[in-house]
C-alpha positions as CSV (number, residue, x, y, z in Angstrom):
1,M,-9.9,-56.8,-33.7
2,A,-10.9,-55.4,-37.0
3,T,-8.1,-55.7,-39.5
4,T,-6.3,-52.5,-40.4
5,T,-4.3,-51.3,-43.3
6,P,-0.6,-50.3,-42.9
7,A,-1.7,-46.7,-42.5
8,G,-3.9,-47.7,-39.6
9,I,-7.2,-47.4,-41.4
10,P,-9.7,-50.0,-40.2
11,A,-10.9,-52.4,-42.9
12,T,-14.7,-52.2,-43.3
13,T,-16.7,-55.0,-41.8
14,A,-20.1,-54.7,-40.4
15,T,-22.4,-55.7,-37.6
16,S,-26.1,-55.9,-38.3
17,T,-29.3,-56.1,-36.3
18,D,-32.6,-57.4,-37.5
19,T,-35.5,-55.7,-35.7
20,G,-38.3,-57.6,-37.5
21,L,-39.1,-54.4,-39.4
22,G,-35.8,-54.2,-41.2
23,K,-32.1,-54.6,-40.8
24,T,-29.6,-52.1,-39.4
25,V,-26.0,-52.4,-40.5
26,I,-23.2,-50.5,-38.7
27,N,-19.8,-50.6,-40.3
28,D,-16.7,-51.0,-38.1
29,N,-15.3,-47.7,-39.3
30,V,-18.4,-46.0,-37.8
31,V,-17.7,-47.5,-34.4
32,S,-14.0,-46.4,-34.8
33,K,-15.0,-42.8,-35.6
34,V,-17.4,-42.6,-32.6
35,A,-14.7,-44.0,-30.4
36,G,-12.1,-41.6,-31.9
37,I,-14.2,-38.5,-31.4
38,A,-14.9,-39.6,-27.8
39,A,-11.2,-40.1,-27.1
40,R,-10.2,-36.8,-28.6
41,E,-12.8,-35.0,-26.4
42,S,-11.1,-36.5,-23.3
43,R,-9.2,-34.2,-21.0
44,G,-5.4,-34.5,-21.3
45,V,-5.4,-36.1,-24.8
46,H,-3.2,-34.2,-27.3
47,A,-3.5,-36.6,-30.3
48,L,-4.4,-40.2,-31.3
49,G,-2.2,-42.8,-32.9
50,G,1.4,-43.8,-33.0
51,G,4.1,-41.9,-34.8
52,A,3.4,-43.2,-38.4
53,A,-0.4,-42.8,-38.0
54,R,0.1,-39.2,-36.7
55,A,2.4,-38.4,-39.7
56,F,-0.2,-39.7,-42.1
57,G,-2.8,-37.8,-40.1
58,A,-0.9,-34.5,-40.5
59,I,-0.9,-35.0,-44.3
60,R,-4.6,-35.8,-44.2
61,D,-5.3,-32.7,-42.0
62,A,-3.3,-30.5,-44.5
63,I,-5.8,-31.5,-47.2
64,S,-8.8,-31.2,-44.9
65,N,-9.4,-35.0,-44.8
66,T,-9.1,-35.8,-41.1
67,D,-9.4,-39.5,-40.1
68,L,-11.5,-39.5,-37.0
69,G,-10.8,-43.2,-36.5
70,Q,-7.0,-42.7,-36.4
71,G,-5.4,-44.6,-33.5
72,I,-8.5,-46.7,-32.9
73,A,-8.9,-50.4,-33.5
74,V,-12.2,-52.2,-32.9
75,E,-13.4,-55.7,-32.7
76,V,-17.2,-55.7,-33.3
77,G,-19.5,-58.6,-32.5
78,E,-23.2,-58.9,-32.8
79,K,-23.9,-57.1,-29.5
80,Q,-20.5,-56.2,-28.1
81,V,-17.4,-54.3,-29.0
82,A,-13.8,-54.1,-27.8
83,V,-11.7,-51.0,-28.5
84,D,-8.0,-50.4,-28.5
85,V,-6.9,-46.8,-28.6
86,T,-3.4,-45.3,-28.8
87,I,-3.0,-41.7,-27.5
88,V,-0.5,-39.0,-27.0
89,A,-1.1,-37.4,-23.6
90,E,-0.6,-33.7,-22.6
91,Y,2.2,-33.2,-20.1
92,P,1.9,-33.0,-17.0
93,A,-1.6,-34.6,-16.9
94,P,-1.6,-37.8,-14.7
95,L,-1.5,-40.6,-17.3
96,Q,-3.8,-43.0,-15.4
97,D,-6.4,-40.3,-15.1
98,V,-6.2,-39.5,-18.8
99,A,-6.5,-43.2,-19.7
100,D,-9.5,-43.6,-17.3
101,G,-11.2,-40.5,-18.9
102,V,-10.6,-41.9,-22.4
103,R,-12.0,-45.2,-21.4
104,Q,-15.1,-43.7,-19.8
105,N,-15.8,-41.4,-22.8
106,I,-15.4,-44.2,-25.3
107,I,-17.7,-46.5,-23.3
108,Q,-20.4,-43.8,-22.9
109,A,-20.3,-42.7,-26.6
110,V,-20.2,-46.2,-28.1
111,E,-23.0,-47.6,-25.9
112,S,-25.3,-44.6,-26.3
113,I,-24.6,-43.8,-30.0
114,V,-23.9,-47.2,-31.5
115,G,-26.0,-49.2,-29.1
116,L,-23.4,-51.9,-28.6
117,Q,-22.1,-53.0,-25.2
118,V,-18.4,-52.2,-24.7
119,T,-16.6,-55.2,-23.1
120,E,-13.1,-53.5,-22.8
121,V,-11.2,-50.4,-23.8
122,N,-7.4,-50.8,-23.9
123,V,-5.5,-47.5,-23.8
124,T,-1.9,-47.3,-24.9
125,V,-0.1,-44.0,-24.1
126,N,2.4,-43.8,-26.9
127,D,3.9,-40.4,-26.1
128,V,3.7,-37.3,-24.0
129,H,3.3,-33.9,-25.7
130,L,5.3,-31.1,-24.0
131,P,4.2,-27.5,-24.3
132,S,7.7,-26.7,-25.4
133,D,7.2,-28.8,-28.5
134,D,4.7,-26.2,-29.8
135,A,7.0,-23.4,-28.9
136,A,9.8,-25.0,-30.9
137,D,7.5,-25.5,-33.9
138,D,6.5,-21.8,-33.7
139,A,10.1,-20.7,-33.5
140,A,11.1,-22.7,-36.5
141,E,8.2,-21.3,-38.5
142,A,9.0,-17.7,-37.5
143,R,12.6,-18.1,-38.8
144,V,11.3,-18.7,-42.3
145,L,10.1,-15.6,-44.1
């Protein structure tokens, strides 16, 4: 896997391809972003990352600096990539269906956009988001004038 910083930000390494007409270099953080976007677009996904990563993400979002690779770790080779993703699923979505959808979206996006073969996508469901969580947040905000 690509190394990550304590905040879950992937270190930048790169894979390159020499076509004979020139060299193409794709940084690991680009692969992470593509996988992160694909995972977020999956049905039943509320958020990406563990608790600490989501806390840092909320701060980044507040200053309009969203990390699209949050919750994603990649191991990139010359022609293949392995992806680990941590998600928060929406309740009551069937968790295996959500994980399967995330896996398929990531494989499709990385293979078509980045051009690397995806060897595996490991999905960790870290939490389940309840609709009542949003209602509690709204009620707390409404009490403050």
